[in-house]
N, C-alpha and C positions, 0 to 999 in steps of 0.2 A: 746790577752793573750798568754802565753806560756804554752804548755802542755807537759808532759812526759808520755810515754807509757812504762811500765815495763812488760816484757813478759818472760815467761820461755823458749819458743822455737821460732825459727825464723818465723813460720807461725801464731802464736797466734794473733797478732795484726790484721793482714789482715782478717782472718776468723771471728774473734769475734767483731771487732769494726772498720774494714777498711772503711765502708761507712761513719761512723761518722768522722774518720780522714780526709777523702777526703773532706767532706763538711766543716769541720772546717778550713782546709787549703784554700779552695775556699773563705772563708769569711775573710781571712787575718790573721788567727792565725798561730802560729809556733808550729810544732810538732817535738819532739825528741823522739827517741826510744832506750830503753836499752834492749838488747837481752842477757839473762844470760847464755844460753847454745846454742850449735850449732845443737841440735837435732841429734847428731852424732851416734845414735843407732837406729834411726827410719827407718829401711828398712828390707825387706825380699829378696832383690835383691843381689845375690852372687857377682855381679860385684863390689859392695862396700865391699871389703875384709878388709878394715881398717876403723876405725872411722874417721881418717883424711880425707879420700877420700869423705865420705859423708858430713863431716863438710865443706869441700871446696865447694861442690855442694850446700849445703843449704845456705851458706853465699852468694853465687852468686845469688841464687834464690831470697833471701830476699832483697839483695841490689837492684835487678832489680824491685821488687815489690814496695819497699819504694821510689825509684826514680820516678816510674810511678805515685805514689800517691802524690809526692811532699814533702815527709818527709824532714825536715831540716837536720837531722843527725841521723844516727843509729850507735850505739856503741856495738860491740860484746865483751863479757867477756870471753866466751870459757869454761865455766864450763861444766862438764859431765852431760848430761841429764839422767834422771831417778834416779839420786843420790842426788838431792837437798834436803836439810833439812833447817828448819827455825833456823838458828844458828846466833851467834853474828857476825861471819865472813860474812855471806850472807847479814845481815842487814847493815854492815859497807859499803859493796860495793854499796848498794843502797843509803844509806845516802850520800856517797861521790858524787855519780852521781846527786842526787837531788841538792846538793850544787853547783855542776858545772853548771847545767842547770838553776836553779832558776825558777822552774815552779810554776804557781799559782794553778794548779790542776794536778793530777796524775791519769792515767788509770792504772788498774792492774786486775788480775784475782780475782774472788770472792773466798776467802779461805773457805767459809762455804757452798760450792756448792755440797757437797757429791761426789767430783770428784775422780775417781779412779786413776788419775795421781798424784803422790806425788809432782812432780815439780810444778804443778798448785797450789796445796794447800800451799806449802812452800813459793812460790814467792808471792802469795797474801797476806799472813800474814806478811811476812818479809817486804813487801813494805808498808803495812798499818802501821806497827810499825816504820819503818824508816821515813815515812812522819810525824809521830806524834812527833818525837824527833829531826828532822833536824834543827829546829830553836834554839835549846838549845846550848849555846856556850861551856858548860862543857861536852857535849856528843861528843865524839871523838874530843877533842880539837886539836889533831895533824893535823886535816884538816885545821884549822885556822893558825897553824904554817906554813903550806905549801902555805898559801895565799888564801885559799878558804874563803868564807863567809857563815854564817849560812843561812838557807833558810826557809821561812815561807810558807807552803802549806796550802791552805784553805780547800780543799776537795779532797777526793779520789773517783774516778768513777770506780766501780767494773763491769767488763764485765764477760761474761759466768756465769750469775747469775740466780738463780731459784727464786729470790725474788726481781724482778725489782720494782722500784718506779719512773722510768723516761724512756721515749721513745724518741729517737732522729730520726727525719724524714730524711731518706736517699733515698727518691724516685729519687732525682736528681743525686745521686752519686752511686746508686746500680750497674749500668753497670761498673763503674770504679772499684768497689770492686771485681766484678766477674772477670774482666780482670786481676787485680792484683793477685787474687787467682790462676789464670792459670799459673803464674810464678813458682809455687811450683810443678813442674813435679814429683820430687822424692816422694813427699808426696801424690799426687794424685795416683801415682803408688802403694804406700803402702796401701792406703785405698782400692783400688781394690784388691790387693793381699790378704789383711787380710779378706775382704769380702768373697772372693772365698774359702779360706782355713777354715774359721770358718763355713761356710755352709757345706763344705766337712766333717767336723767332725760330723755334724748332718746328714750326708749321703743325702745332698740336694745340688742343684745348682740353679742358676737363670740367665736368659738371660741379666739381668741388667749389669752383669759384662763382657759380651762378646763383647760389642760395644765400642764406644768412651766414655770412662769413665769420661774424662774431662768434657764432656757435661753434664753428670749425676751430677758431683760435682757442676758445675755452676748452674744447675737447682735446686740443693739442697740449694745453697746459696740464690737464689732468693726465694725459698719456705720459708725458715726460716725468711727472711726479710718481706715477706708478712704476715706470721703468727704473728710476733712481731708487725707489723703495725696494724693488725686487733684488737689488744688489745688496741690500742690508737686511733682508727679511722683514720689511716693513710694508704696510699698505701703501704709503705715499711718503716721499721724502724729497729733500733737496740735497745735492752733493756739493761738497766743499773740499778744498785743500787748506788745512789749517796749518799755518807756519808760525812757529815761535820766533820772536825777535831776539837777536843777540845770542847769548849763551843758552837761552831756553830752547832754541832749535836743536842744540847739541845734546842737551840733557833731558829732552822731553819724555823719553822712555823711562828715565830714572824717576821722574816726578809723576808717573802714572799716565803720560800722554797728554795731549792737548785736544780739546774738542771746542765746539761752538760756544758752549757755556763754561 
């Protein structure tokens, strides 16, 4: 089957569902990625004195990680991060790409996760809506005039969710997820710097931030996978909320339920 991952920032896919993506690819599925922003404000490092410099770095990091996992294609849209809203314009971009890729299922962020990042909420809801309408020929008919076809998406797989109804075993691909995460050196640096400065505001410090922080991040990724796995009796897993589209959501129990595959 063909899957599309829609993400707000270049590192969302790898950190939130990279193990699942790696395993699906191993099993012969095709994975396409739509990256809506370049994460071009996500730094405290003064060497990035323009958004363009950080955007170039994050695109390169993301391309490296996606290639390592075996992603079929990653498309960068280049919108400004921290400014995304669930608008008709954003939805049209996603509908267009869904019609280009023709996926059977789409991964995206859970828009109901009480997430403090507005990009995550906006992308999750816009993607859910786009997948609900992409099969209708009167919805953005200009796409059809350009030669695209409507697309029927069966289900949306929400990651970074606090209401999981499906767990995917990634014990065999967890090491690949960790290795792919290491490509995002600019964001590992940001995690460390934010941690140091937030503690400083509280007049505190911690040796956690004084050593090789990449190892700390890798250990965190492994710990989160173990925690999700424990909920499903697995060694390591990623958690999702799988939502059927249209009538499939209402009859999913009658058809044996819906899962990642």
